[in-house]
N, C-alpha and C positions, 0 to 999 in steps of 0.2 A: 197389106197388114203384116206387121212383124210377127215372127213365130215366137210363141210363148216358150220360155225356158222351164224345165222341170222345177227349178228352184223358185219359180214365180217372181224372181227379183226384178224382172223387166215388165211386170204386169201393167204398170201405168203407161209405159211406152207403146203398148199394144193397142190402146184405144185410138180411134181416129183423131187426127190433129184438130179437127173442128169441134170436138167435144169440149164443153165448158168444164171447169172444176167440179161443179155440181153434178154434171152428167157422168163424169169419171167416178166420182164418189158413189153415186147410185149404181153405176155399172159394177164397181168392185164389190159392193154389198151383194148384189144379185149373183155375181160370179162365185163368191165364196160360199153362198148358201147353196147354189145349184151344184157346184163341184163337191161340196161336203156331202150332199145327199147321194150323189153318184158313187163317190169313193167309199162311203159307209156300206153301200150295197156291194161294191166290188170286193171289199175286204171282210164283209160281215162284221162290222164293228172295227175297233182298233186295239183291243187288248186280248191277251191270251194268258194261260198259265203254263209255266215251264218249271221243271225241277231244278234245284240247285245242287242236289246230290246225285252221284252217278250209280249206274248199274253195271258192274264188271263181271257178272256171272249170275246164274240162277239163285245161288244162296244169298245174294244181296237183297232179294225180296224178303228173306227171313230176317235180315237186319233192319231194314227200313219199315217193314210191317211185322206181322206176327211170326214167331213168338218174341223176337227181340224187342219190339217197341213197347211191350208191357212194362219194361223197366222205366221207360219215360213216363208212363201213366202213373206208376206208383211214386216216382220221384216228385212229380208235380202235386200228387195228393198230399205228400208229406210236407212240401214247401211250395206254395203256389208261385213264389217269386221265380222258381226255376223254369216256369213256363216261358219266360222271356229268353232264357238261355238254350232251352232244349227244343224250341220251335221257332218259327218265323215271327212270332207275336211281337217281339221287340222292334221289328221294322215294318209292321203291318198296320195300315190305317183303313178304317171303314169310312167310305164316303156315303153318307146317309142323307136321303131326301124323300119328301113326300110329293115332290114334283108340282107343288102348288104355286110356285113363282119361278118358272124357268126362264132365265135371262129376260128378254123383253116380251116373251110369249105368254106369260101368265100361267094359269093352271093347265097342265098338259096331260092330266090323268096319271095314275100311279106309275106307269112305265115310261111316261113321256120324258123324264129326266135322264134316262139311261145314257144317251149320247153325251150329255154334259158330264155326268159322273164318270163315264169312261175317259172322257177328256181330262178330268182332274187326275185320274189314275195315271194316264200317260205322262202328264206333266210332272207328277211327283217322281215317277221312275226316271224319266229322262233328265230332269233338272237336279235331282238330289238323291237318287237311288233309294227312294222310299217306295215300298210295295203298297198297293192300295186295291181295295175291292169295292166296286159300285154296288150300293144296296138301295134300291127304290122301294119304298114301303107304302102299302095300302093301309092308311090309317083313317079311312072314312067311317063315319057312323052310319046308322040306318037311314039317315036323311041325305047321305052323300057328302056331308061336311067333314073337313079334316079335323081330327081330334088330337090336340097336342099331347094329351095324356097317353094315348096309344103309342105315339112316337117316343115319348120319354120311356115308357115301359119296354119298348122294343130295344132301345139303345142299352138300357141297363141289362137286359137279358143277353144281348149279343156281345157285350163288352169283354167277357172272359177270353174271347178269341183274338182280341186286337190290342195294339199298344196305344192307340189314340183314335178319336172319332172326329171326322170332318163333317159338320152339318152344312147342308147346301140347299139353296132354292126352296126355302120354307116360307110360306106367306106370312106377311105382317097381319096381326100382331102375335100370332102363335109362336113365331121365332123367338120372341123375348122369353116367354115362359119356358120353352124347350131348353134354350141355352142356359138360363139362370138356374133351372132345376138341375140339369145334368152337370153343369160346371161345378156345382157345390156338392153333389151327391153321387157322382159317378166315380168309380175307383181308378179310372184312367183319364187323361186330359181330353177335354171336349172343346173343339174350336169351331166357331161359326164364321166361315170364310166370307160370306156376303157382308157381314157386319165388321168383325175384327180384321179380316184380311183386307177388305177395301179401305177401312180406316187407316190401317198401317201404311199402305202404299200411298194413299192420298197425303197422309202426314209427311211422308218422305218427300213427295213432290212439292208440298208447300214449303218445307224447310229449304229446299234448294231454290225454289222460285223466289223466296224472300232473300236468299243470299245474293241472287242476281239483281233483284229490285232494290237491294240495300234498305230493307224495311225490317222492323222488329214485329214478331207475332203479337206481342202484348199491346202494340199500338194499332193493330189492323182492325178495320171494320169488315166484318165477314157476313156474307149472306149465303144461306144454304137452301137450295130449292129441292124440296122433297124431305120428308121427315120419317122415312121408313127405317128399317134396321141399319142400313149403311150410314146415312147421314146422322142418325142418332148416335151411333158409335163414333163417327168422325167428330161430332161436336164434343163428345166426352174426351177423346184423345187430344183435340186442340186445346181444351181447357186444362187438361193435365199437363200439357206442354207449355203453358204460359199465356194462352189467349184469354182476354178479359171477357167473361160471359156477357157483360153489359154491352159489348160491341158486336154481339152475335144475334142474328135474326134468322129463324128457320121458318119455312113455309110448307104447308101441305095444301091439299086441294081446296080447303076452306079458308085459307088465309094464313096470317102470321101466328106463330105459337107465342103465347104470352099468358100472364096471370089471369086474364079474363076469359080464357077458353074453357068455359064450364063443360063443354061437350067432351073435352079430353079428360078433365078432372073426374067426370062421372063414369067414364069407361075404365074400369079397373085394369083391363088388359093393357092400357096405354100408360102404365106407371112411369116408364122411362121418358116418354114425351112430356108428361106432367111435371116431372122434375126439371126438365129444360124450360118449360113454360114459366116456372117460378124464378129461374136464375138468368134467363136471357130476355132480350127485347123489352127493356123496361118502359119504353115509350109506347108499347102495344101497337106497333106498326102493322097494318093489315094489307097494304098493297105493295107489290114488288117494286114498281118504279121509285117509290119513296125510299124504300130500303136500299136500293141500288145507288142512290145519289152519294157520291164520294166513297163508295165501298172500295176496299182494296182487293178483296178476294170474293169470287163467286164459285161455289161448289154445287153443281147440279147433279143429282142422282134421282131423276124423276121419270119422265115419260120420253120414250124414243122420239127424236126430232124428225126433220131438222129445224122446225120453226117454233120450238117451245121457248127457247131463250131468244129474246128480241134484240136486234142490234142497238135499238134505242137505249136499252138497259145498260149495255156496255159503254155507250158513249158518255153516260153521266157518271161513270165510276172515277175514282181517284187516279192520279198519275200512275203509270205503269200497272194497269189492272191485270190481275191474275185470274184466269177463267178456266175452271175445270168442268168440263161437260162430259159426263161419264155414262150416260144411258147407253145400253146395248139393244140392238145392234147398230143403231144410228144415234150419234150424239145429239143433244138438245139444240145445238147449232153447229154447222160445219166449221172447222177451224179457219178456213179462208174467209168466211163471213165474219167470224169473231175478230180476226186480224184487221179486216177492213173497217170494222167498227172501233178499232183502237186498242184491242187487247195486246198486252205486252207478251204474255205467255198464255198459250192455249194447250190444254191437255185433254185427252179423251181416253176411252177404254179400248181403243182399237190400235192394232199394231201397224196398220197401213197409213196412219197419220203420225207425225212427230209426237213425242211425249206420251207414250202409252202408259196410262195409270191403270195397271191391271194386277189383280190379286196374284197372278202367276209369278210376279217378281218376289212375292212374300211367302206364300204358304209352303212351298217346298222346303226352303231353308228353315223356316220357323218350326215345322213339324220334325225336320231332321234333328235340330238342336234339342227339341223336346224329347224325342225318342232316345237319343244317345244318352242323355242325362237321366232318363226315366223320370222326368218331372211329373208331379202329381196333378199339375194344372198348367194352363198357359195364362199367366197373369197379364194385366194391362201393362205392367212394367216390362215384361218380356216382349210384348208386341211393340211398345214404344222403342225399346232397345233395337228391335229389328228395323223399325222405321229409320232410326238414326244411322244404323249400319248401311242401309240402302242409300240414304242421302249422301253420306260422306264417302261412299265408294267412288263417287264422281268427284275428282279433284276440282278445286276452284278454277284452275286454269282451263279445264275442259268444259265447264258449264257454259251454256248459251241458251237463248230462248227456245231453241228447238231440241235441246238435249239437257233435260233436267233430271233424268233418271237413267240408271243402267239399262241396257238392252237385254232381252232374254238370251241372246247369244253370248253374253259375257258370263261364262259359267262360274267364274270365281266369286261372283256376287252371292251365289247361293251358299257357298261355304262361309263367306263373311257373315251372312245373316245367321246361319246355324251357330257359328262361334259366338256371336253377340247374344243370341237367345240362351245358349248354354251357360255362358258366364253370368247372365242376369238371373237365371234359375238358381245357380249356385249362390249368388249374392243374396237372393231372397229366401234361400233355404227350402226350396220346393223340389230339389233334386234328390235322387237316390244314388247316383254315380257322379263322382267328381272328376274333373279334367283340369289339367294345367292349361294356362292360357296358350292358345294356338293349336292345341291337340285336336279339338273338334274340327277346326278348319282343315287341318291336314288329313284327317280321316275322311271328311266329306269330299275333298278334292280327289283323293285316291279312289273312293267308291264311285264318284261320278265318272271318272276316267274308265274304270272297269266296266261300268254299265254301258258307256258309249261303245267300248270295244266289243262287248257281248252283242249289242244290237247290230253292229257291223257284221259280225260273224253269222248272224241269222240270215243275212242276204235276203232281206225282205224284197219281194218282187216290186219293181217300180210300176206305177200306173201307166197305161198307154198314153203317150203324149198326145195322140189323136183325141183321146177323151177330153183332155184339158182344152185343146184347141177348139173342139166342137162346142164345149160349154161356153167358151169365150165368144165364139161367133154368134151363138144364140143370144147371149146377153147383149152384144152390140146391136143386134137386130131389134131387140126389145126396146133398148134406149133410143135407138134411131127412130123407131116407129112413134114413140112418145114425143120425140123432139119435133117431128114434122106435123103432129096433129094440131 
């Protein structure tokens, strides 16, 4: 067996040659999960707090703390806007969750989302030099049910300490109420990454997929599997970008969304789905195979697979079918199976397959552009501008069916997104600080470079390569055992 590199770039090659693509895919999923658990124990998480100001002698404590710091308090009292200049507030995001819908794992208890929220903080810092704090909230009522009003109240109370709020992993349908209330009535921008972030990156992927397939969005027949926060927002962004709602069909666990779905109409919490029921699926299609016939695009954000999306569905799609299967941690169908069924382009939420459609391409730059301009909100227009910046970062000459979006290693893309968001905020008049075209991009690139240099200077201890190798060997044994049964 080949020795695993610390970069993990040769992981696929380290599996036995007799493993099928499905066994390798299962093995990688197990490997990432088990290694993640061991490394989180090894490092005790993945984030820490460090000062940005120095201590050059005893009297500097008097400058940074009492008595000197009282002048900061009185300045903010007299003008609250100075809190963004005299503290880290202007570059600080709260990543807030009640942990009721953590990735594909569901309700994990109030603290269960900490690993994910720390992960968001790590990505924000590394990819766009945005500081973030994970905040997992116990908003359960006396019966143990999550109360959206408690979450709303908490965010409003904590918002004076932050420049923006990133909502994460909040169960459907509470997430709609929480976002809509806070978006309109919080004094700082509130962003729901599971909805708006996912929709932004998916829209970018669809734009480039259509460039390759030589199709127009307005002509496409679109099927969306799953009608939770993500696909509800995806539908809205697609329509705002030119898709014909009459060509769109959404499905939830009870069938197609359409004007006859009185169960949705009667549940006031599902007001966003009811709006879509009235504008999409005019033929009231209730079964997926019928909807999939001659469809150009499938966007699945539903249940982890790999057998949720059937090859038969893809086989009846239109020429050059575009298949986005984005459930985590396992897509609704593995990419190789979708390609065998005739898919032209396949995208997933995972970085170990081609075409990762992941929020991490969007939210760091979006939040950076928002914070730098001190925008009062993140509008749909700003999110769509980010999607277009993501898409057109990839030149036409570089596009191919296995490369429809930039990679997370292409750091310039986060500056491009920040620039697009900032200019759209200025265009819509929701900003407090103006920038000339190109300024936000230059600032962001410089700050990303400084952050990477700082991380290198920390000289973070590398994990023992033996740990990685041992995890891999255990995983291979597990897959092997399942193979011979």
